[in-house]
C-alpha positions as CSV (number, residue, x, y, z in Angstrom):
1,M,25.3,9.1,7.3
2,A,22.6,8.8,10.0
3,Y,22.4,11.3,12.8
4,Q,24.2,10.3,15.9
5,H,22.9,12.3,18.7
6,L,20.3,10.0,20.4
7,T,20.2,6.3,20.8
8,W,17.2,4.1,20.3
9,G,17.3,3.1,24.1
10,A,17.5,6.9,25.1
11,L,14.5,7.7,22.7
12,K,12.4,5.0,24.3
13,T,13.3,6.3,27.9
14,L,12.4,9.9,26.9
15,A,9.0,8.7,25.4
16,H,8.4,6.6,28.6
17,K,9.1,9.5,30.9
18,R,6.8,11.6,28.8
19,V,3.7,9.6,29.3
20,G,4.3,9.1,33.1
21,A,2.3,6.3,34.7
22,A,5.4,4.2,34.4
23,S,3.5,1.0,35.8
24,F,0.8,1.4,33.1
25,Y,3.4,1.5,30.2
26,T,6.6,-0.2,29.6
27,E,9.8,1.0,27.6
28,A,9.2,-2.0,25.2
29,E,5.5,-0.8,24.6
30,M,6.7,2.7,23.9
31,G,9.3,1.3,21.6
32,L,6.4,-0.1,19.4
33,Y,4.7,3.1,19.3
34,L,7.9,5.0,18.4
35,V,8.4,2.5,15.4
36,E,4.8,3.4,14.2
37,A,5.7,7.0,14.6
38,F,8.9,6.7,12.5
39,R,6.8,4.8,9.8
40,M,4.1,7.6,9.9
41,W,6.8,10.3,9.8
42,N,8.5,8.5,6.8
43,L,5.2,8.2,4.8
44,L,4.3,11.9,5.4
45,T,7.9,13.6,4.8
46,G,9.6,10.9,2.6
47,H,12.7,11.3,5.0
48,F,14.1,7.7,4.2
49,R,15.3,7.1,0.8
50,K,17.8,5.1,-0.9
51,T,19.0,4.0,-4.4
52,A,18.5,0.5,-5.5
53,S,20.4,-1.0,-8.3
54,V,18.6,-3.4,-10.6
55,S,20.4,-5.3,-13.4
56,T,18.5,-5.1,-16.8
57,V,17.5,-8.2,-18.7
58,A,17.3,-8.3,-22.5
59,S,14.0,-7.1,-23.8
60,Q,12.4,-7.1,-20.3
61,I,10.2,-4.1,-19.5
62,F,8.9,-4.6,-15.8
63,Y,11.2,-4.7,-12.8
64,A,10.6,-5.3,-9.1
65,T,12.6,-2.9,-6.8
66,T,14.1,-3.5,-3.4
67,L,13.2,-0.4,-1.6
68,H,10.2,-1.5,0.5
69,L,10.6,-4.0,3.4
70,Q,7.9,-6.6,4.0
71,T,8.8,-8.0,7.3
72,V,5.9,-7.1,9.9
73,T,4.4,-10.3,11.1
74,D,1.0,-11.3,12.3
75,Q,2.4,-11.9,15.8
76,N,3.9,-8.2,15.7
77,I,0.5,-6.7,15.0
78,L,-1.4,-9.0,17.3
79,N,1.0,-8.0,20.2
80,E,0.5,-4.2,19.5
81,I,-3.4,-4.8,19.6
82,Q,-2.8,-6.4,22.8
83,Y,-1.3,-3.4,24.1
84,H,-3.9,-1.2,22.8
85,T,-6.8,-3.3,24.5
86,V,-4.9,-3.7,27.7
87,E,-4.6,-7.4,27.2
88,T,-1.4,-9.3,28.2
89,P,1.1,-9.0,25.4
90,D,2.1,-12.6,24.2
91,N,2.2,-12.1,20.4
92,G,-1.4,-13.1,20.0
93,A,-1.1,-16.5,21.6
94,S,-4.1,-15.8,24.0
95,L,-6.5,-13.3,25.5
96,D,-7.4,-12.4,29.1
97,S,-10.9,-11.3,28.3
98,D,-13.8,-13.0,26.6
99,M,-14.9,-10.0,24.4
100,W,-13.1,-11.3,21.3
101,T,-11.0,-14.4,20.3
102,I,-7.7,-14.4,18.4
103,G,-9.4,-16.1,15.6
104,E,-11.7,-13.1,15.3
105,W,-8.7,-10.6,15.2
106,V,-7.0,-12.6,12.6
107,D,-10.1,-12.6,10.5
108,Y,-10.6,-8.8,10.8
109,L,-6.8,-8.5,9.8
110,N,-7.2,-10.6,6.7
111,A,-10.3,-8.9,5.5
112,R,-8.8,-5.4,6.0
113,A,-5.6,-6.4,4.3
114,A,-7.6,-7.5,1.2
115,Q,-9.6,-4.2,1.3
116,F,-6.6,-2.0,1.7
117,T,-4.9,-3.7,-1.2
118,A,-7.8,-3.4,-3.6
119,E,-8.4,0.3,-2.7
120,T,-4.8,1.6,-2.8
121,K,-3.4,-0.6,-5.7
122,L,0.0,-0.3,-3.7
123,I,1.0,-3.8,-5.0
124,L,0.4,-4.7,-8.5
125,S,1.0,-8.3,-9.9
126,R,1.7,-8.9,-13.5
127,E,1.2,-11.9,-15.6
128,T,1.1,-13.0,-19.2
129,P,-1.3,-16.1,-18.3
130,F,-2.6,-17.3,-21.5
131,A,-2.6,-17.1,-25.3
132,S,-5.7,-15.7,-26.8
133,V,-7.6,-18.1,-29.0
134,N,-9.0,-17.3,-32.6
135,D,-12.6,-16.1,-32.4
136,Q,-12.9,-16.6,-28.5
137,T,-14.0,-13.7,-26.5
138,Q,-14.3,-15.0,-22.8
139,Y,-11.4,-16.1,-20.7
140,D,-11.3,-17.6,-17.1
141,L,-8.9,-15.7,-15.0
142,G,-9.2,-17.9,-12.0
143,S,-7.5,-20.9,-13.8
144,S,-5.0,-18.8,-15.6
145,V,-4.2,-15.9,-13.2
146,S,-5.2,-16.4,-9.7
147,T,-8.5,-17.3,-7.7
148,D,-7.1,-14.8,-5.4
149,L,-7.7,-12.0,-8.0
150,L,-9.2,-8.8,-6.6
151,E,-9.2,-6.4,-9.6
152,V,-7.9,-6.0,-13.1
153,H,-6.0,-2.8,-13.6
154,R,-4.4,-3.0,-17.1
155,V,-4.7,-5.4,-20.1
156,A,-2.7,-5.6,-23.1
157,W,-2.8,-7.8,-26.1
158,L,0.5,-8.8,-27.7
159,D,0.2,-10.1,-31.2
160,S,2.2,-13.0,-32.6
161,N,5.2,-10.6,-33.1
162,G,5.1,-9.3,-29.6
163,V,3.7,-5.9,-30.5
164,S,1.5,-4.8,-27.6
165,H,-1.9,-3.2,-27.9
166,A,-3.4,-1.6,-24.6
167,L,-7.0,-2.4,-24.3
168,R,-9.4,0.0,-22.7
169,E,-12.2,-1.3,-20.2
170,D,-15.5,-1.0,-21.6
171,S,-19.0,-2.7,-22.0
172,T,-20.6,-4.9,-24.3
173,F,-23.5,-2.3,-24.3
174,T,-21.2,0.4,-25.6
175,Y,-19.4,-1.8,-28.1
176,D,-22.8,-3.0,-29.6
177,R,-23.5,0.7,-30.3
178,L,-20.1,1.7,-31.6
179,L,-19.4,-1.4,-33.7
180,P,-22.5,-3.5,-34.2
181,T,-20.5,-6.0,-36.4
182,W,-18.0,-6.7,-33.7
183,T,-19.2,-10.3,-33.3
184,V,-18.3,-11.2,-36.9
185,S,-14.9,-12.7,-37.3
186,S,-12.6,-10.9,-39.5
187,A,-8.9,-11.5,-40.4
188,S,-7.9,-8.1,-39.5
189,Q,-9.7,-8.1,-36.0
190,E,-7.7,-7.1,-33.0
191,P,-9.1,-6.8,-29.6
192,E,-9.8,-3.2,-28.6
193,V,-11.4,-3.3,-25.2
194,Y,-11.7,-5.6,-22.3
195,V,-15.0,-6.3,-20.2
196,R,-15.2,-7.1,-16.5
197,A,-18.4,-5.4,-15.5
198,G,-21.5,-7.9,-15.4
199,R,-19.1,-10.8,-15.5
200,P,-18.4,-13.3,-12.8
201,Q,-15.5,-12.2,-10.6
202,L,-12.9,-14.3,-12.4
203,K,-14.2,-13.9,-16.0
204,M,-13.0,-11.4,-18.7
205,E,-14.2,-10.8,-22.2
206,L,-12.1,-9.2,-25.2
207,L,-13.9,-7.4,-27.7
208,P,-13.9,-7.9,-30.8
209,A,-12.5,-11.5,-30.4
210,P,-9.0,-11.8,-31.8
211,A,-9.0,-13.4,-35.3
212,A,-5.2,-14.4,-34.8
213,A,-3.2,-16.0,-31.8
214,G,-1.8,-13.7,-29.3
215,T,-1.0,-13.1,-25.6
216,I,-2.7,-11.4,-22.9
217,D,-0.8,-9.2,-20.5
218,I,-2.4,-8.3,-17.2
219,L,-1.7,-6.2,-14.3
220,Y,-4.1,-6.9,-11.3
221,T,-4.3,-6.7,-7.6
222,K,-4.6,-10.0,-5.8
223,R,-5.7,-10.9,-2.2
224,P,-2.8,-11.0,0.2
225,A,-1.8,-14.4,1.6
226,Q,-4.0,-15.3,4.5
227,L,-2.7,-14.9,8.1
228,P,-3.2,-18.3,9.8
229,Q,-5.6,-18.7,12.6
230,T,-2.9,-19.6,15.0
231,P,-0.2,-16.7,14.7
232,D,3.1,-18.2,13.7
233,G,5.1,-15.2,12.4
234,T,3.6,-15.0,8.9
235,T,4.5,-11.7,7.3
236,F,1.9,-9.5,5.9
237,D,2.1,-9.0,2.0
238,I,2.1,-5.2,2.5
239,P,5.1,-2.9,2.9
240,N,6.0,-2.4,6.6
241,E,5.2,1.4,6.3
242,F,1.4,0.7,5.8
243,V,0.7,-2.3,8.0
244,H,-0.5,-0.2,10.9
245,Y,-3.2,1.0,8.8
246,I,-4.6,-2.6,8.5
247,K,-4.4,-2.8,12.3
248,Y,-6.7,0.2,12.6
249,G,-9.2,-1.3,10.1
250,A,-9.2,-4.5,12.2
251,M,-9.6,-2.5,15.4
252,A,-12.5,-0.6,13.8
253,D,-14.2,-3.9,13.3
254,M,-13.3,-5.1,16.8
255,F,-14.8,-2.1,18.5
256,S,-17.9,-2.3,16.2
257,K,-18.9,-5.7,17.4
258,E,-22.1,-5.9,19.4
259,G,-21.9,-6.6,23.1
260,Q,-19.2,-5.8,25.8
261,A,-16.7,-4.9,23.1
262,N,-18.7,-2.2,21.5
263,D,-17.0,1.3,21.7
264,P,-18.4,3.6,18.9
265,E,-15.8,6.5,19.9
266,K,-12.8,4.1,19.4
267,A,-14.4,2.4,16.4
268,A,-14.8,5.7,14.7
269,Y,-11.2,6.8,15.5
270,C,-9.9,3.4,14.1
271,E,-11.9,3.7,10.9
272,A,-10.7,7.2,10.5
273,R,-7.2,6.1,10.9
274,Y,-7.7,3.3,8.3
275,R,-9.2,5.7,5.8
276,E,-6.3,8.1,6.5
277,G,-4.2,5.2,5.2
278,I,-6.1,5.1,1.9
279,L,-5.3,8.8,1.3
280,V,-1.6,8.5,2.5
281,A,-1.0,5.5,0.1
282,K,-2.4,7.5,-3.0
283,S,-0.3,10.5,-2.0
284,V,2.8,8.2,-1.8
285,L,1.9,6.8,-5.3
286,R,1.5,10.3,-6.7
287,R,4.8,11.2,-5.3
288,Q,6.4,8.4,-7.1
289,M,6.4,10.3,-10.3
290,H,8.9,12.7,-8.6
291,G,11.4,9.9,-7.9
292,R,14.6,9.3,-10.1
293,V,15.7,6.5,-12.3
294,E,19.0,6.3,-14.0
295,F,20.1,3.9,-16.8
296,G,23.9,3.7,-16.9
297,G,24.3,6.9,-15.0
298,V,21.9,8.9,-17.2
299,P,18.5,10.1,-15.8
300,L,15.4,8.7,-17.4
301,D,12.3,10.8,-18.1
302,S,9.2,9.9,-16.1
303,D,5.9,9.0,-17.5
304,T,2.8,6.9,-16.7
305,L,1.8,3.4,-18.3
306,E,-1.7,5.1,-19.3
307,S,0.2,7.7,-21.1
308,I,2.6,5.3,-22.9
309,D,-0.2,2.7,-23.5
310,F,-2.5,5.1,-25.5
311,G,0.3,7.3,-27.0
312,K,2.7,4.8,-28.3
313,D,0.7,1.7,-29.4
314,G,3.0,-1.3,-29.6
315,W,5.6,0.1,-27.4
316,Q,6.3,-3.1,-25.3
317,A,8.0,-4.6,-28.5
318,N,10.6,-1.7,-28.7
319,D,14.1,-2.9,-27.8
320,S,16.8,-0.3,-27.6
321,T,18.2,1.9,-24.9
322,P,15.8,3.0,-22.1
323,E,14.6,6.5,-22.4
324,C,11.9,6.8,-19.9
325,W,10.4,4.9,-16.9
326,M,7.1,4.4,-15.2
327,P,6.0,3.5,-11.7
328,V,3.9,0.3,-11.4
329,G,2.3,0.5,-8.0
330,L,4.8,0.9,-5.2
331,T,7.1,-1.8,-5.8
332,K,7.8,-2.0,-9.6
333,V,9.0,0.1,-12.4
334,A,8.7,-0.3,-16.2
335,I,11.1,1.0,-18.7
336,N,10.5,2.1,-22.4
337,P,12.2,1.0,-24.6
338,A,13.4,-2.2,-23.0
339,H,17.1,-2.8,-23.0
340,L,18.1,-4.6,-26.0
341,A,21.4,-6.1,-24.8
342,G,20.5,-6.5,-21.2
343,S,23.1,-6.6,-18.2
344,G,22.8,-3.0,-17.8
345,T,22.0,-1.2,-14.5
346,L,19.0,0.7,-13.5
347,S,19.5,3.1,-10.3
348,I,16.0,3.6,-8.7
349,D,16.0,6.2,-6.1
350,G,12.9,6.5,-3.9
351,L,11.2,6.3,-0.5
352,T,12.4,3.3,1.4
353,S,11.3,1.5,4.6
354,F,12.4,2.8,8.3
355,V,14.7,0.0,9.4
356,V,13.9,-0.7,13.2
357,P,17.2,-0.3,15.3
358,A,18.7,-3.7,16.2
359,T,19.9,-2.6,19.5
360,D,19.2,0.2,22.1
361,G,22.8,1.4,21.3
362,T,21.8,2.0,17.6
363,F,21.3,5.6,16.6
364,P,17.8,6.2,14.6
365,D,18.2,8.5,11.7
366,I,16.3,11.5,13.1
367,P,17.4,15.2,13.2
368,H,17.3,16.6,16.7
369,S,14.5,19.1,15.7
370,D,12.1,16.3,15.0
371,V,12.5,14.3,18.2
372,E,9.7,15.9,20.0
373,T,7.6,15.4,16.8
374,I,8.1,11.7,17.0
375,I,7.5,11.4,20.7
376,D,4.2,13.2,20.2
377,Y,3.0,10.5,18.0
378,A,4.1,7.9,20.4
379,H,2.5,9.7,23.2
380,H,-0.8,10.0,21.3
381,L,-0.8,6.2,20.7
382,A,-0.3,5.6,24.5
383,T,-3.4,7.6,25.4
384,F,-5.5,5.1,23.2
385,K,-5.8,2.4,25.7
386,Q,-6.7,4.8,28.6
387,G,-9.7,6.0,26.7
388,G,-12.1,8.5,27.8
389,A,-10.8,12.2,28.7
390,E,-7.2,11.1,28.4
391,F,-7.6,9.9,24.9
392,K,-9.6,13.0,23.9
393,A,-6.7,15.3,25.5
394,G,-4.2,13.2,23.5
395,M,-5.5,14.2,20.3
396,R,-3.4,17.1,20.4
397,Y,-0.3,15.1,20.1
398,L,-1.6,13.8,16.8
399,Q,-2.4,17.2,15.9
400,N,1.2,18.3,16.7
401,F,2.6,15.6,14.7
402,M,0.5,16.1,11.5
403,K,1.2,19.8,11.4
404,A,5.0,19.0,11.6
405,A,5.1,16.0,9.3
406,G,2.5,16.6,6.5
407,D,2.8,18.6,3.5
408,A,0.3,21.2,2.6
409,D,-1.6,19.2,0.0
410,L,-1.8,16.1,2.1
411,R,-3.0,18.2,5.3
412,D,-5.7,19.6,3.2
413,D,-6.8,16.1,2.1
414,L,-6.7,14.9,5.7
415,N,-8.6,17.8,7.0
416,A,-11.5,17.0,4.5
417,H,-11.2,13.5,5.5
418,Y,-11.5,14.0,9.2
419,E,-14.4,16.3,8.9
420,Q,-16.5,13.3,7.7
421,F,-15.8,11.7,11.3
422,A,-16.8,14.9,13.0
423,G,-20.2,13.7,13.9
424,A,-18.8,10.5,15.6
425,D,-16.1,12.4,17.5
426,P,-16.2,16.1,17.6
427,D,-12.5,16.2,18.7
428,L,-11.5,14.9,15.3
429,D,-13.1,17.8,13.6
430,G,-10.6,20.5,12.6
431,K,-7.7,18.5,14.2
432,L,-5.3,19.8,11.4
433,D,-6.9,23.3,11.1
434,N,-4.4,26.1,11.1
435,A,-1.6,23.8,10.2
436,S,1.4,26.0,9.2
């Protein structure tokens, strides 16, 4: 049951009173900053959790979960950027100034969304796109997987009996020296490695070439769907909790633009926040291993795909009762063995998205002791558009938030991270020092 001591409307009013300068900020604006504060707090503390139920399918290994919402739109983020840059907020329909165009903002968002997806591996796609061909080494991923492919992260070859063999990534240079005869076809040959380095972006090579028919099984990251040049409510292909990091990446590019828009201090801050997102995403993925998955009410052991792949060759063909589970990015899990009969239930407990209160009378799920922490973050965001001394002074509110919300290991990572940006903004240096 959620805490019920402070409504969403009352929280917005508290935040609005905290920042003062009522004519410079609105309660609606402070509400947006509070939403980002809750999402950040959730990422750092793992506060919002739920259990999702997924029905098993006979012999199916990989399952998507329903824990993470993807409902943030281009108009939502463009509206926030308009607040940050003292433009009239209209969901990205127009700009008052001529320092940028909406089209530029959209291009920056699209580029950073692709970069974030590639760097974090939060969202992994899976396909069994094509059958391997006898004695053929090279395969076109663009025609069989996706022209939006960013990077391949796992390849397995399934023989004609469905028995899987995980392939290591390697190079032809190495393989030439380990097995000089690999180019010679043999009835007993099975692929052992896949090669991407030195190949065109959408090409892959299997070594040695398979001597018998099989199927290629690929996990990969792909470019998120492009936001349109005219904002229309298109949702980001990234979980809600992480979209504000895409915003900061885009704003770093905005403030790095030559001319009137150039602001090195704000560009450095925004780049630091974007890079913070990479660290936080990787921390969240590590914490996935501490989640809980049950099958039929019985807890499953946790493992990793890499461990299973190279410790239990052929495991994808196993059909029985699930004994262990493996996270596959943020939004999928795999089980081993696959459920033979199907129609069972996987109960997946893990981090879930903060749900924005539907009305001002809704009670957000927050303990009273953390109210000031949440408002601190919103206050910090409010100082961004003021810039100058006010923004520098507002860094202490981010410091307070990080001290209260981050775990010790993550704080150490963020400390080291922010030290890299000390030269651009001395106020970022040691911002998390002495965190308790």
